[in-house]
C-alpha positions in Angstrom: -57.6 17.4 -16.8 -54.8 18.5 -14.5 -51.3 16.9 -14.9 -50.3 15.0 -11.8 -47.6 12.7 -10.7 -48.6 9.0 -11.2 -50.3 7.3 -8.3 -48.1 4.8 -6.5 -48.5 1.6 -4.6 -46.3 -0.1 -2.0 -43.8 -2.2 -3.9 -42.5 -5.5 -2.5 -41.5 -7.2 -5.8 -44.3 -9.7 -5.7 -46.4 -10.8 -8.7 -49.4 -9.2 -7.1 -47.7 -5.8 -6.7 -46.7 -6.0 -10.4 -50.3 -6.6 -11.5 -51.5 -3.8 -9.2 -48.9 -1.5 -10.6 -50.0 -2.3 -14.1 -53.7 -1.6 -13.5 -52.9 1.6 -11.6 -50.7 2.7 -14.5 -53.7 2.1 -16.8 -55.7 4.3 -14.6 -53.0 7.0 -14.8 -52.9 6.8 -18.6 -56.6 6.7 -19.5 -58.2 8.2 -16.4 -61.4 7.0 -14.7 -62.2 4.3 -17.4 -58.9 2.7 -16.3 -60.3 2.5 -12.8 -63.4 0.8 -14.1 -61.4 -1.7 -16.2 -59.2 -2.5 -13.1 -62.3 -3.2 -10.9 -63.9 -5.3 -13.6 -60.7 -7.4 -13.7 -60.8 -7.5 -9.9 -64.2 -9.1 -10.1 -63.0 -11.7 -12.5 -59.7 -12.4 -10.7 -60.3 -12.0 -6.9 -56.6 -12.0 -6.1 -56.5 -8.5 -7.5 -57.3 -6.4 -4.4 -60.0 -3.8 -4.7 -58.8 -2.5 -1.3 -55.8 -1.2 -3.2 -57.3 -0.2 -6.6 -60.2 1.8 -5.2 -58.2 4.0 -2.9 -55.9 4.7 -5.8 -58.8 6.0 -7.8 -59.7 8.2 -4.8 -56.2 9.4 -4.6 -56.1 10.2 -8.3 -59.3 12.2 -7.9 -57.9 14.2 -5.0 -54.9 15.1 -7.2 -57.2 16.3 -10.0 -56.8 13.5 -12.5 -60.6 13.2 -12.6 -63.5 14.0 -10.4 -64.6 12.1 -7.3 -68.0 11.4 -9.0 -66.2 10.0 -12.1 -64.2 7.7 -9.8 -67.3 6.3 -8.1 -69.3 6.0 -11.3 -66.6 4.2 -13.3 -65.5 1.8 -10.5 -69.2 0.9 -9.9 -69.7 0.4 -13.6 -66.6 -1.9 -13.6 -68.0 -3.9 -10.7 -71.3 -4.4 -12.6 -69.6 -5.4 -15.8 -67.4 -7.9 -14.0 -70.4 -9.3 -12.1 -72.4 -9.8 -15.3 -69.5 -11.7 -16.8 -69.6 -14.1 -13.9 -73.4 -14.2 -14.0 -73.0 -15.3 -17.6 -70.7 -18.1 -16.5 -73.3 -19.3 -14.0 -76.0 -19.2 -16.7 -73.8 -21.2 -19.0 -73.1 -23.8 -16.3 -76.8 -24.2 -15.5 -78.3 -26.4 -12.8 -78.1 -29.7 -14.8 -74.4 -29.3 -15.6 -73.6 -28.3 -12.0 -75.5 -31.3 -10.6 -73.6 -33.5 -13.0 -70.2 -32.1 -11.9 -71.2 -32.5 -8.2 -72.0 -36.2 -8.8 -68.4 -36.7 -9.9 -66.7 -34.8 -7.1 -65.8 -36.8 -3.9 -68.0 -36.0 -0.9 -70.4 -33.9 -3.0 -73.9 -34.9 -4.0 -76.3 -33.4 -6.6 -78.7 -32.8 -3.6 -76.1 -30.4 -2.2 -76.6 -28.3 -5.3 -80.3 -28.5 -5.0 -80.2 -27.3 -1.4 -77.9 -24.4 -2.3 -80.1 -23.3 -5.2 -83.2 -23.5 -3.0 -81.5 -21.4 -0.4 -80.5 -18.8 -3.1 -84.0 -18.8 -4.3 -85.2 -17.7 -0.9 -82.4 -15.3 0.0 -80.8 -14.4 -3.4 -81.6 -10.7 -3.3 -80.0 -10.2 0.1 -77.1 -12.5 -0.9 -76.2 -10.5 -4.0 -76.6 -7.1 -2.2 -74.6 -7.9 0.9 -72.2 -10.2 -1.0 -70.9 -7.3 -2.9 -69.5 -6.0 0.4 -67.8 -9.2 1.5 -64.3 -10.1 0.2 -64.2 -13.3 -2.0 -68.0 -13.6 -2.1 -68.1 -10.3 -3.9 -67.2 -12.2 -7.1 -68.5 -15.7 -6.3 -72.1 -14.6 -5.5 -72.7 -13.7 -9.2 -72.4 -17.3 -10.3 -75.4 -18.7 -8.4 -77.3 -15.7 -9.5 -76.6 -16.8 -13.1 -77.4 -20.4 -12.3 -80.8 -19.6 -11.0 -81.4 -17.0 -13.7 -82.1 -14.2 -11.4 -83.9 -11.4 -13.4 -81.2 -9.3 -15.1 -82.7 -6.0 -13.9 -82.8 -7.2 -10.3 -79.3 -8.6 -10.4 -78.0 -5.4 -12.0 -79.8 -3.1 -9.5 -78.6 -5.1 -6.4 -75.1 -5.4 -7.8 -74.8 -1.7 -8.6 -76.2 -0.6 -5.2 -74.0 -2.9 -3.2 -71.0 -2.1 -5.3 -71.5 1.6 -5.0 -71.6 1.4 -1.2 -68.4 -0.8 -1.0 -66.5 1.2 -3.7 -67.4 4.5 -2.2 -65.9 3.6 1.2 -62.5 2.9 -0.3 -62.6 5.7 -3.0 -63.5 8.2 -0.3 -60.7 6.8 1.9 -58.2 7.4 -0.9 -59.6 10.9 -1.6 -59.6 12.2 2.0 -56.6 10.2 3.4 -54.3 10.7 0.5 -51.0 8.9 0.9 -52.2 7.6 4.3 -54.9 5.4 2.7 -53.0 2.1 3.5 -54.4 2.4 7.1 -57.8 1.5 5.6 -56.4 -1.4 3.7 -55.1 -2.9 6.9 -58.6 -3.0 8.3 -59.9 -4.4 5.0 -57.2 -7.1 5.2 -58.4 -8.1 8.7 -62.0 -8.5 7.3 -60.7 -10.6 4.5 -58.7 -12.9 6.9 -61.8 -13.3 9.0 -63.9 -14.3 5.9 -61.2 -16.7 4.7 -61.0 -18.3 8.2 -64.7 -18.7 8.5 -64.9 -20.1 5.0 -62.1 -22.5 5.8 -63.8 -23.7 9.0 -67.0 -24.2 7.2 -65.4 -26.3 4.5 -63.4 -28.3 7.1 -66.6 -29.0 9.0 -68.4 -30.0 5.8 -65.6 -32.4 4.8 -65.5 -33.9 8.4 -69.2 -34.4 8.6 -69.5 -35.8 5.1 -66.5 -38.2 5.6 -67.9 -39.3 9.0 -71.3 -40.0 7.4 -69.7 -41.9 4.5 -67.6 -44.1 6.9 -70.7 -44.8 9.0 -72.6 -45.9 5.9 -69.8 -48.2 4.9 -69.6 -49.7 8.4 -73.4 -50.3 8.3 -73.2 -51.9 4.9 -70.4 -54.2 6.0 -72.4 -55.2 9.1 -75.4 -56.0 6.9 -73.3 -58.1 4.6 -71.9 -60.1 7.5 -75.3 -60.7 8.9 
């Protein structure tokens, strides 16, 4: 292994930067396994940005800390380990427990869980594969996979393949762009903002539609009582 200067991240004094600095330092100290650990943590704690950690792994590879192949293998392994941890959470929750939780949450019904599980049963393979390349959903998609007990081999294969594609884009960006890698992060941030906006609109529409339906039901019940 060639001695190199530690990789660096933009510092703004925020808690997020502090965490990123910590995981990048881990990568500097123990090499590619540190990159894998960082990405596993990113799966479990989505506020950790893979769009920063992955280019750092590529940058370290370009400086000779470890090879490009090691960077891709270890980050993909980290993605798979983190995904299986969330799969386990989904399996522990199970359908019955989730339906019970939904019954106690305002505006949610157990039938909503049934419809979601049915949808995942039809499209789960595509959801897991493409979900690995969508911010936020990259972590969350593992939970319904566990709830529905998707076969472990299938979940692992789809997760590894989708993660390898996503990770490779950012690792290669760090490798070839060097210190200019933040330009890729800016585009990734735009994608994340779009996903957050679409998700927010979807939730807002669901709340509006469900509230409107609830109020209509109450008015109908009041009318029947008066009659």
